[in-house]
C-alpha positions, 0 to 999 in steps of 0.5 A: 310229681317230680319223679326220678327213676333208678335202673334207667336203661333196664327193661323196667326202668324204661317202662317207668320212664315211658309211663312217667312221660305219659302221666299228666301229673308227673314229670321226669326229674332224674334217671339213675343207672349203674357205673359203667352203663353204656347209657350214661350221658344219654337222654333218658327218653332216647329209646323213645326218640324223645328229648326229655332234657334229663341225662342218665347218670351214676351220680346219685346225689345229682340224679336226685337233686330235682326229684321229690320221688325215686322209683327203684326196681333194681337190686337190693344193694343198689336200692340201699345205696340209693336209699342212703342218699334219698334219705338225706335229701328227703326224696320219698321212695317207691321200692319194687326191688325184690330179694332183700335179706331180713337185715336189709329189710330192717334197714328199710324200716329204720329209714322209714322213721324219717322218710316216706317209703312204699315198699312192695314186692309187686306194684301191680294193682291186680296182684294186690287184689289177688293178695286180698282174694288169697287171704279170704280163700285161705281162711275158708279153705283152712283144713283139708287143702294142700297149698302150692305156689307156682311162679314163672318169670323170664330167664333174666330174673336173679332171685327165686322164688319171686318176691310176689310168690313169697308175699303170697305165701306170707298172706296165706300163712298169716291167714292160717296162723302159720309162720311161713319160715317154718312151713315153706318147702322150696324144693322136692327131690328124691324120696320125700315121703308123704306131703306134710299138710301143714306145709306151703310148697313153692315151685319156680319156673324160669324161661324166655320172656315171661313177665310174671305168672303166679298161681296159688293152688288149694288142692283138696280131695275131689276138688282144687281151687286155683287163684292165678294172676298173669302179667303180660306187660310191665306197664301194670307195675309202672302204673301201680308205682305212679299210684304209690307216688300219689299216695305218698304226697303229703306224707313225711315218714312211714313204711307202706305197701300197696295194700295201704296205697289201695286201701285194702287194710 
């Protein structure tokens, strides 16, 4: 698999590059970064002390010229810019970027009519197993339990709640026959009155170097159930992305997520 990486000088980008270089059936075919990055022109493996022959570039077309796949964990605007070029070049995309608006998600869906894309708020296999557990739990605990979603990430994360937390909320809401947009509560302050049992609450923590912690709390009378996933390394996201690339082999179009990749539908 010939794989290009977007955001090559970032924390996630570097983890993806290292993972590709250490994967037997993958080759690093390109490395993209934003205009003005100090890393432009450097070998993509320099941070590892390795020569890959792939230079980091802000020229999207050039960076994708030898690639079959692009893995992108950047920002919505950057991802859509990459998508426009990838679509014309037929480069399949694995997108872990979060913070998309509904209009931007529509752009992804439209692009998938002519391009194979895996788009997921979290590429971790463990997180996606957690989504399935939440679906089962929500169906069982469908009455008498208040639902709260608590997530924590590092100080540099720019969107809140996290895409993973929102997806957890969507999974739970769908299992309960609710519309998350109508029942989500994203903050509480002052005299709020009693809790509406039909709502799903979100709490966000930002600090330090927390990679990603997510807990869904089902709080009943006399008991509570907590389903938690904690990431200690970005490696799990990178490994899931490689698995997504393998899934896209042989596919020419369609919008998929990690539930499809893992056969959890």
